Every structure is written in C-alpha cells, then in structure tokens.
VEXVO-487472 format. One record per residue (C-alpha): residue in one letter; x, y, z. Coordinates in steps of 0.2 Angstrom, whole numbers, plus 5000, padded with zeros to 4 digits. Example, Ala and Ser with C-alpha at 12.3 -4.5 7.8 and 13.67 -1.06 7.14 Angstrom:
BEGIN
A506249785039 S506849955036 
//
This chain:
BEGIN
M528959155705 K528659145724 I529959075737 T529159045754 S530058985769 D529258815766 V529958805749 F531658865755 H531658725769 A531158595756 Y532658645745 L533758615760 K533158435761 C532958395742 P532858495726 T531458385719 K530458415735 C530658595733 W530058595715 L528558485719 R528058595734 A528258755724 T527158695710 G525758635722 E525958445720 L524858355732 S525658235744 A525058065750 G525657905758 N526657965773 D525858025789 Y527458075797 P527758245789 E525958295795 W526358235812 V527958335813 K526958495806 E525658475820 Q527058455833 N527958615827 A526258705827 S525758655844 Y527458695851 R527458865843 V525858905851 A526358855868 E528058945868 I527259105862 E525959095876 R527459065888 L528359225881 V526859335881 A526459295899 K528059375904 L527559545896 A526259675898 N524859685885 D525559845876 E527259765874 V526559625863 A526059645845 L525259535832 S526059545815 P526459735816 A526959845801 M528859865799 K528760045792 N529160135809 A529859985818 Q531360075825 A530160185835 A528960055840 K528660025859 W528259835858 R529559715864 L528859555856 A528059535839 T527259365834 S526759295817 L527659425808 A527259405789 L528559485778 G528759495759 L530159545748 E530159575729 L531859545721 D532359555702 C531559385697 C530659315712 I529559355728 L530259305745 E528959275758 T529059205776 E528159215793 I529359245807 H528759155822 A529259295834 V530359445834 E531159515850 H531359705850 T532459805861 P532159995859 S533660105858 E534160205873 S534760355863 A534360435846 N536060395840 N535860205842 L534760085832 A533459975840 E533959785841 F532859655832 I533159475835 P532059345825 I531459195834 R530959015828 F530158875838 V530658695835 F529958555845 T531458445844 N532858445857 K534258425844 L534458555830 G535058525812 N535958645801 D534358665791 Q533458745806 K534858875807 L534758915789 L532858945790 L533259065804 G534559145792 F533159155779 D532059245791 S533459365796 F533859405778 L532059465774 L531959555791 S533559645787 K532859695770 A531259755778 L532059855792 G533559925781 C534859865794 E535859715797 I535259575808 N536759495817 I535859375830 G534359255829 K533659135842 I532958955841 I531958905856 H531758715855 G531458555865 N530558505881 G531558625892 S531258775880 A533158785877 T533758945868 T535158935855 S535859095848 V536359095830 K537559215821 T536359245806 S537559375798 I538759235795 L537359135786 A536859275775 G537959225760 E537459045761 V535659095761 Q535759205746 N536659065737 H535258945741 I534059075735 K534959095718 N534958905716 I533058895720 V532759025707 T533658925694 L532758765699 L531058845698 S531358935682 C531358765673 P529658695669 A530258515671 P530658445688 P532458415692 E533358255690 L532658135703 V533958075717 L533357975732 N534158015748 R534057985767 H532658115769 C531458015758 A530857915773 E530258085781 C529558155765 E527758175760 F528158135742 R529057975746 N527957855737 R527857955721 C529757975720 H530057795724 Q528857735710 I529757845697 A531457795703 K530957615702 A530157635684 T531857715678 D532857595688 D533857735695 L535557715703 S534957815719 L533857665723 L535357585730 S535457665748 G537257615750 M537957715736 S538557895739 E538258045728 K540158045723 E540057855718 R538457895708 S539258035699 G540757925695 H539657795687 R538657915677 S540257995670 K540557815663 G538857805656 I538057695669 F536357765674 T535357615680 V535457475693 T535457345679 Q536857425670 L537857435686 S537557245689 Y538557205674 T540157285680 F540457175695 R542057065694 P542556945708 R544356965714 R545356855725 T545956925742 R547756935744 K548356785754 R549656875764 A548557035767 K548757075785 K547157175786 P546057135771 A544757265767 K542957215768 P542057345757 H540257335751 H540157305732 V538657405726 A538857315709 L538657145717 Q537057215726 A536457265709 L536857095702 A535857015716 I534357125712 R534457085693 Q534556895696 N533456895712 T534856795720 V535756805737 Y537556815734 I538856765747 H540556855745 G541956795757 T541556685772 P540256755784 E540356665801 L539156675816 P539856615832 E539156455839 C538356455857 E537056365868 S535956515871 R535556645858 V534756815862 Y534056925849 L533957105855 D533057255849 V533057425858 E531757555855 G532057735859 L531857915855 P533457975847 D533058165849 R532958135868 D534257995869 F532957905879 Y532857715878 Y531057655883 L530857475877 I532057325877 G531457165868 A532457005869 L532056845861 V532956705871 V533256545861 T533956395870 K533956215865 D532356165872 R531256325872 E531056505866 T530556645878 F530256835875 L530756965887 S529957135886 L530557285897 W529557445896 A530057615904 D528557735907 T529757885911 E531557925909 S531857885927 D531357705923 E532657695909 V534157625920 G533057505929 I532557405913 F534357395908 V534857325925 K533457195924 F533957145906 A535857125912 E535257015927 A534256905916 I535456885902 S536956855914 Q536156695920 L536156615903 P537556485899 D538656515884 C537656655878 R537856765863 V536756925860 F536356965842 H535857145837 F535657235820 G536657395818 N537557495831 Y536057575840 D535757435853 A537657425857 I537757615859 A536257615871 M537057485882 K538757575882 R537857745887 I536857665901 A538357555907 A539357715910 S537957785922 L537757625932 G538657555948 A540057425947 G539057265947 P537757305933 E539057395923 Q540157245923 Q538657135918 L538257255903 N540057265898 A540157075898 I538557065887 L539357195875 Q540957085873 R539756935869 S538757035857 V538657015838 N538157145826 V537357055812 L537357205800 S539257205801 L539257025794 V537857055781 Y538657225774 P540257155767 H539756965765 V537956935761 Y537057025747 F535157015747 P534157065731 T533557225740 Y533957405738 S534457425756 N535157325770 S533857365782 L533157225792 K531357255786 A531857245768 I532957085770 V531556995780 R530257045767 H531356945754 L531556805766 G529756775769 R528256855761 D527056785775 F528056885788 V526857025795 G527257175805 F528457265793 E527257395785 K527857525798 T529557595801 G530557675815 L529757845812 D528057765816 S528757705832 I529257875837 V527457945833 W526657805844 R527757835859 M527458025858 Q525557995856 W525657875871 E526557995882 K525258135877 T523658035878 G524057875888 D523057765876 S523657585878 S523357545860 F524957645856 K525957545869 T525257385862 R525857425844 L527557465851 L527657305860 E527157205844 Y528257305833 N529757275845 K529457085846 A529257075827 D530957155825 C531757015837 I530856875827 A531456955811 L533256955817 M533156775822 R532456725805 L533956815797 T535256735808 D534456565805 F534556595786 I536356635786 T536856485797 R535756365788 R535856415770 I537656475769 S538456335778 M537456195771 N536956215753 I537056335738 G535756355725 K533856355725 N532956285740 S531256205737 E530656255755 D530956445754 E531156465735 I532756575738 T534256555727 V535956575735 N537656585725 R539456615730 T540456745721 E541956625722 D541056505710 M540956645697 K542256655683 I543656765689 I544556865676 R546356825676 P547656965677 H548557015661 W550156935666 Q549156765668 L548356775651 F549556645643 A549856545659 V549356355660 K547456335661 P546856225674 F545656085668 A544355995677 I544555835667 D546255745664 D545855695647 L545555875641 R547155925648 H548055795638 V547155845622 N547556025625 K549355985628 S549455905611 A548956065603 Y550456175608 F551456245593 D553156175597 Y552356005601 Q551455995584 R553056045574 D554155925583 K553055775586 V551655785573 F552155885557 A553955805558 R553055635554 T551955705540 H553155835532 P554955785529 Q555655955528 F555155975547 K556355835551 I557855935544 I557256095554 H557055995570 K558755915568 R559556085565 M558656165580 T559056015592 K560856005586 K562055965601 Q562956125607 I564856105606 P565756205620 P566756355612 K568656325610 P569756425621 N570556585613 K571856595627 T572556475640 T573256535656 V574256405666 L574356435685 E575856355693 A576456365711 K578356395714 I578456385733 C577456305747 P576256435756 G576556355773 C578456325774 L579056425758 S579956265752 R580256235734 K580156045735 L578456025727 K577655875719 R576355915706 Y574855805702 N572955805699 E572855925684 S571156025682 S570556155671 H568956265668 D568456385655 L567856565658 V566756645644 D566856835643 L566556985632 N567957095628 F567457275624 S568457395613 K568157555603 I567657465587 G566657325594 V566357175606 K567157005605 K566856845613 C568356775622 T568556605631 T570056585643 R570556415649 Y571356415666 I572456265670 S573056225688 W573756075698 R573656015715 Y575356015724 C576155915739 C577555995749 G579055875751 K579555965767 C578055995777 G576855875768 K575556015765 S574355985751 F573656135741 R573056195724 S573956325713 E572256415710 D571156485724 R569456445717 L567756385723 P567156205721 H566056265706 P567156395697 Q566356545689 R565956515671 Y565556685664 G566656845666 H566257015672 G566057085654 L564756955650 A563756985666 S563857175663 W563157155645 C561657055652 V561357175666 Y561457325655 Q560257245642 N558957195655 N559057335667 V559457485657 L558757445640 G557257355646 V557557195636 N556857045645 M558056905650 S557356775637 K557756895623 V559456935631 R559856755630 K559256735613 G560356885607 L561856805615 E561456645606 E561256725589 I562656855590 F563956765600 S563456585599 L563256575618 H561956455624 L561556515642 D560156445653 T559156555665 S560156515680 P561856575675 V561056745670 E560156765686 R561756725696 A562656855686 M561256985691 N561456925709 R563356945709 T563257115701 A562057175714 A563157105728 F564657195721 Y563757365722 E563057345740 T564257465747 L563957595734 Y562057565737 A562257605756 E563357755752 I562057835741 L560757825755 K561957905767 E562358045755 I560458075752 V560058085770 A561458215773 S560758325759 P559658485761 V558258425750 I557558255747 H556158205735 I555158055739 D553857945730 E553157775730 T552257655718 T551457475719 V552257315714 R551357155712 M552257005718 R551856825714 K550856805730 Q550656975737 Q550757165733 G552157275740 Y552757455737 V554357525729 W554957685737 V556257805730 L557257945738 T558158065726 T559158225727 M559758325712 D561058195708 K560758035718 V559357905718 Y558957765730 Y557657635727 F557057515741 Y555557395744 R554357385758 P552857265760 T551657405765 R551357585762 E551557635780 T552757765784 D553357725801 F555057665795 L555457835788 R555657915805 E557157805808 M557857815791 L557758005790 A558158025809 S559658135805 F558858235790 R558658415793 G558158485776 V556558495766 L555658345761 V554758365744 S553258245742 D551458225735 F549958245746 Y550058065754 T549558095772 G550857965778 Y552258105776 D551358225787 S551958145803 L553858165798 P554658295809 C555458405795 A555058545784 Q553958485769 Q553558545752 K552058475743 C552158445725 L551158585716 V551058495700 H549958365709 F548858495715 I548758585698 R548258415689 D546858385702 I546058555702 D546158565683 D545458395680 D543958445692 L543658605683 L543658515666 R542358395672 N541358535680 P541558685669 F539958775676 D540558775694 E540858965695 E541558955713 L542858825708 K543258925693 S543559085702 L544658995715 T545658905701 E545959075692 A546559165707 F547759015711 G548359015693 R548759195693 M549759195709 L550759035704 K551159105687 A551959255694 I552959145706 V553559035691 N554059185681 T555159235695 I555959065696 D556259055677 R557159225678 F558159215694 G558059025699 L557558955716 K558359095726 R557559145742 R557959335740 H556959345724 L555559235730 N555159325746 R554259465737 H552859335734 M552659295752 K551359425756 E550359375741 V550359195746 E549859225764 G548459345758 F547759215746 L547759075759 K546959185771 C545659235759 Q545259055753 T545158985771 A543959125776 A542859105760 V541059025761 F540758905747 T539158815742 S540058715729 E540658535735 L542258545725 A542658725730 N542458665748 K543558515745 Y544958635739 K544658755753 K544958605765 R546558565756 F547158745757 E546758745776 K547758585778 H549258595766 G549258785762 P550858825771 K551758665765 M551358705747 F552458865747 T553858815758 F555058835743 I554859025744 A555759035761 H557258915756 N558658915743 G558658775730 V556958695735 P555958645719 W554058675719 N553758505712 N554258325714 N554858295697 N556458215702 A555658075712 E554258055698 H555658045685 A556557915695 I554957815698 K554657805679 R556157685677 F555357555688 V553657585681 K554357545663 Y555157385670 R553557335679 R552557335663 E553457175658 N553757095675 D552257135686 G551556985695 R553156885692 Y554256955705 S554856875721 E555456985735 R557256935732 T557256975714 V556357145716 K557657195729 V559157145717 Y558357245703 L558157395715 V559957395720 L560557395702 A559157525697 S559857645711 I561657635704 F561057655686 E559857795689 T561157885699 C562357865684 E561057945672 F560758085684 N562558125682 N562658095664 V563757935666 N563757805653 V563057655662 L563957515652 Q565657605654 F565357615673 L564957425674 L566457385664 S567557495675 K567257395691 E567157555700 K566057535716 S566257705726 L565157855724 H566757965722 G567257865707 L565557875700 L565458065701 R567258075694 M566657975679 G565358115677 V566758245677 R566258305694 K567058315711 S566258205724 K565658355734 S563858315740 F562458425742 A562658405761 S564158515760 A563158635749 K561958655763 K563058775772 E562858895757 N561058905760 
//
C-alpha cells in the first residue's frame, strides 16, 4: 500500500477522492483541477529559479541523498524525493525544496527547513498539513525532529512559517485513517461536499449519488443533520421528503425564526413543484437594477461589474471592466454615479458577495462616492436571503444557475461555473487574448438576466396565482394549503367545516345529542335515564344557622335601632376531622338597621354585594386535588357531586383557586427573598405552551424552598436584577444565558455525564472520545466516593483539586481528530472550572437535582393542561406550586397546611418541626 503526498492531499479534501486516486481511477469532466495543477507547477519552477539565483552553484543540489545530509555543504535542495516504509504501508513524497543551514560546531545539528510552493495568495489548513506530511518524512529520513517549515505563496512570494512539530500528531492520525481506508477493497461511503466543484471526479460521484438518491445531494444539509437522519433510518432524499410537516408560526413571536427546511426541499424535488413557505416579499420600485460582480477571491480583486437596469420604458445593461487592480476603485465610482441618478431605485443581487464588494470599496473611497455606495447598499435586496427560507425550488442547491435551469430550459450560458470565470480571467491576464474577456462579459450578463428572471418569477407567480401555469409549465404550491397536523391537545377540539350542512350533520352525531334527542324517542328506557340525569338540583338544607345582630350604632353608639330588610346567604364548606370529611352548610341571617338618634343606615353583616358561597375547607379540597394530586378540575367537580352532592360550575372552582393564590402572595414573596439570601441557588427552566403563544416556567430552589415564576421568553437579562444581592453559588445546566451572571457558578455534572455517555453509546468505536470519557469517569468516581463518605465539605474535597486541574490542562492541550472529542474539549475549555466549583465550597452540590426535581411538578401538571393555559392561570398555578413544593421539601402535609390558614414562612417551617432559620444565616458557617 503506497501513500503519496497526492493521496494524502486528496484525503484532506474527501475520503472518496483519496480512494479513487490511490486506486488509479481515471478522471474526466472537469478542467479546473488540471489548470490548478499547471499553475502550481509553473509557480514552483519560477520560485525555485528565483531562490537558486541568489546562491552559488555549489550551494544548490537536485534531489541529494539524505545519508550524510548533516555534513552536506549545500544550502538549498530541490525536488527532494523521499520514501519511508512503515509497518503496513509505504509513504512517498517529493519535497519542493529544503533549506539547509550547516551547524557552526560539532555539538550542534544542522537545521533543515522543508519548503512548499503554492500559487494562491490565501492558504488553507490542507496546505499546512501537506507541509507537515513532508516534514514527517524528512524527520524520519534524517533521524531528527523538524520544527519549522515554510510555504512560499502568492504573487509577492510571501513566506509563511509553520510549526510542523505541532502538526505531527494530526498528520500521523490522518495516515492511520488513510491506511484503514485503503485496506478495504470497496470505496468508502459516498458523501458529496463543497470540494466537489473543484474535483476531477465530480461527474462520477454526482451520477452515483443521484442514482442512489443520496442525502448529500442536498447542499444545504450539514454532516451533523445527515447523520441525524441516517440514525432514524432516512437515507435518501425521497425518504426525507415524507418527513416534512407544516407548522404554524406563533402569532405573538417577536422574532420568528426563518429556517431552511431540507425536508421541504426534498418534497419539492420529489413532486417537481415550487413550494412557497411563509410570505416572501420583494419591494416595489420604479427602477430595478440587477447586479452581479465578478472577482478573484484569492486576491480580493473585483474586476467586472454588470448591472441590468430596468425601468418602465426600457432595459439597459451597464458593464464596467478593470484591467488592473488600480482600475478597481474607478469602476465602482462610475457604478455609484450611474445608479444614484435613477429615481426610486432598488438594487437586487444574489448572495453576499456583491454587497461585501461594495462595503470594502466604499471604505477606501472619499466622502462623496462613499455616501453614494452606502446609499446603494441601503437600497439593496439580497434575493437569496428571500429564497432560502421562503421559496423551495425542485433543485438540489439554491445556486442561481440551478434555479434558473429549472425556470427555463431554453436559457443558455449556464454550463460554466464561477471557477471557470477565475480561469478565464487568469488566462486573459497571462495572454491578453480578447476571447477570454468576451466570455467573461457574456457570463456576467447572463447572471444579471438570470437574476431578473428569478425576481420576475417570484413577483408574478407567487403574488398572482398558485398551481400549474400553461406558459412555463411550472407548478407552485403553498405550504399553508397543506394539511397541518393538529397538536395533541387539539385532537378532540371542534373541527372546522367548509360547508354548513356538513357541520350540522356532524353535530347530530355527538354521543350526548344522540342519547338525549334520538335514542330517547326510540328507546323508552332512555327517557327515564334522561330525566334522572336532568333532575333539578335542590339547594342543600343548612346544618347550622348563624344570626348576625347589631346591638349599637357604629356611628354614635346609640342603642335605639330599628331593624328591617332581612337577608340571608348560605356558605357551603367541608369540615375535616380525624375520622373523615363532612359537608356543612351554614346559613347566615342579617338585617339592615336604622339608628333612631343619628339616622345612620347600616347592615349587621359586613359583606360583599355577592357573598362568598364556598368556604375555605372546600376551596382547600379543590386546590389540593388539582394542584397536589394532579386531578383535573372536571374530575374534581365530578367527585364533589358524587361524594358530597355538591354541584359546582367551573367559575366557582376557578374563583376558589384565585382566592387561595391571592391569600398566599405574601408567603410567595417571602420565599423569593429567603432564596436570594441563601448561599446556594439551583435554577432551571422549561417551556409552557399557552393558548396563543409559548412561554417559559422558571424555578429557583434551595435545599428547602422553591420559587416558580413565568417569563414570556428564555432571555436571562431579568436575572441580573432579581439576583442583584445574591453572593453565593448558582447551580445550573449548561444554558449559555447563565454565563453572564456575576456570581460563582456550578454546572450540573449530571447533564454533562448524560451527554458524553449518549455520544459514546452512539459512537462506540471513537477511541479518542472513549479515552476522554474513561479519564473523566475515573476522576469523578473518586470525587463522588469522597462525597459519599464525608459529605460536601471543602476540607475533604480539596485533595482532588490538583487532579482536576491536571485533567483540565491535559484535555485542553490535547489534539484530537475526532469531531466528538473536539466538541468535549471545547466544553472543557469553556466550562471546565465551573464544573468543579463545588470542590472549593462547603455544601455546594455537583448536580442540579433540586431544581430538576422541582421542575418535574410542573412537567407532570403540563401533560394534562399544555396548550390550554392563559398567562393569568399559569401564574396562579405557579404561586400555589411554589407553596406546595416548599411544603414537600420540608415534609409538611400540604392539605393540613391549607386548612391551617398559615401564611408565613416561619409557620410553614414550624409545621415541619423546624426552626425558621434560613440558609442565609448558615452562610456564616461556611
């Protein structure tokens, strides 16, 4: 097995390309790689001649032997061929040049610096790794380490020094991967990537991918997304197309996301249909300019501006050409002057390249032209940013050429790509052949016309008609017309009907309607059942009567009172005892009085216009059943009816909930105050779906207190004010919103353990990730054993501090080739110290279990009520949940606490057989 520098370079671009090149596969159908090869070869020859000209003849050697290289007299060796035989492969390379600096004394070794020549001005990481490959073979041939290498590149023969010793580990890992790849007789799994446009095997791979309908055909899909779909059994574009589900955007969303749905793109391809998702809008104007700028990205040089100007009465095309880089500013000034004269103008471009060009040039201009270009930028419209989230063409990519090919097959000029335009410009600069300039001008104009055709299609077809058009044979559909799957809480909601008659027929099929209206007429027994069910409810007789009389006038204290206008009301309540619960109805009788001395009129009972009908015991029963036991309110009312013969509507029960929440508002505020004063706070959040929007429920906890509250968004700015006086440690998950808070933080290690363990289970052969996980597990196990033995005490945990610091330093300095290992390396770099804050403090847990346990209460309640909340009802529930969860944290019977009418934190803790000493006072002990 032979691995050459060409094979190594191919692997850096694509494993498939590496395998094809190593097996001698013939390439065809792409001239760009050959042109790049020629450019590199000619540049290499020219640069070697330049370096040789500076040295004497005896100081230059052509491919010298490396046997006695330390004692050699040459200072520059060219075309140095090296070979190295390893255990299972042969490594070969031809180093472009080697710079040799002989040692001045016998004790020192001579210095060797490998050199590579690259014709481009900008360097990529693959060029540095190629130099690392050369350095690796040279170091093995010389028997000494090569620390530095050079890359000479670009028009100015710029020299970039590279520390090749740092790259040695990565180079060896790549060599191992190449050996594994080439040891298999079959080619690797084909995955198209961005390098395909520059690859000599482009047509071959694209044909295979299209034949297998591979997911990598969709250029907008990342490798991570592709892996996620494959893990679900989705391997083809056709399979992916069946996964799209249209969803409504939240009406009250402040910044609705505009993602690109690859599943919808796949659906458009399968059905050969253009899909409109959302509402794409192009601004209306009198003058439209369709702009396309051509340039050489490697030199940041913009040499051609094409602008198709369309007004009401005519179309004109403006073409501005720059022969040299000194002419670049001039063509942009002319462009700005021409466009600034147009009335009510909009400039349309496709992608960011044109806008970036104008911004760069504007920064180097004077005040007048700069203002003109900035004004054009403000009136510019990026059509791609409109197409990307809203318009899905049946194409594998959103490139302008792919889209326009679909819009009109008669459209010519799109066989070539942007890479071809780079070749034409470079050939024109080299030869001066006018045919290359003509091709570039035609190519640029074709792009402008294509952009005009695309914008016209969006304006005409999307705003006017949907469906298939006889003129262009293109079908357009909207995703909003597709059947939207209703959420689970709406499965039994009233179905909207398009025709009134069908709605009336469907209404007659309801279960209750049939039993009461239909079956009762055909089956006599149903009449008896119906009468029993609709029996008039008789108010309960009072068990007790309380007469409220007045003896003296509250104004003048006179006893000369005249009684009249008797009134009464009943209060239904539940009385709790050790042996059971009993319904009790108390009738309160009162009169209105008139004072014979001062004439004041008053009532013996101080009551509201609509007196309270249900007592505290009954309200406590309803709240306890609903909020603590999780029984929904309809079942609570049914239980009251069947057990106590109490027939309650929805409104009285809701009022009882509201009264109870209002009763505990002071305790609710007191809990928050005590939590902020504590040395440790646990925090977590979860989503809640309202009737018309989505919000977030947050929870703050200590060891014995819980505080829930609602926020419409997940933004954490409010926490700065809420926790302004907090001076302790905040325990949280890895949500980045918490990082900005100015306090010590402990990240939940349980979250981290779940993440790294799940990734290792999904990738059992990732040795780097496995090694990292094992080291982390060993260290954490020792720390947990200490905690189990001595508790969360700093004096015992401090023994692990050096081990933790060494582990973090080792992981952040490690070089990984595994994507997952690098992912966790970054997490250690970012959050490492915050993951072990608990070691330096007393009583700080290493996990966020308190907050997660508290959030489970709401999650269980959410299962039954998600999507049916209003903001008011969720806030009422959270007040009660804060009280009840605090009771459970302190082992207090919630029902007994409700019946006691206690509303202070001191009283709550006293019921838990505890003093009201808060953890804030315990902070001094730490």
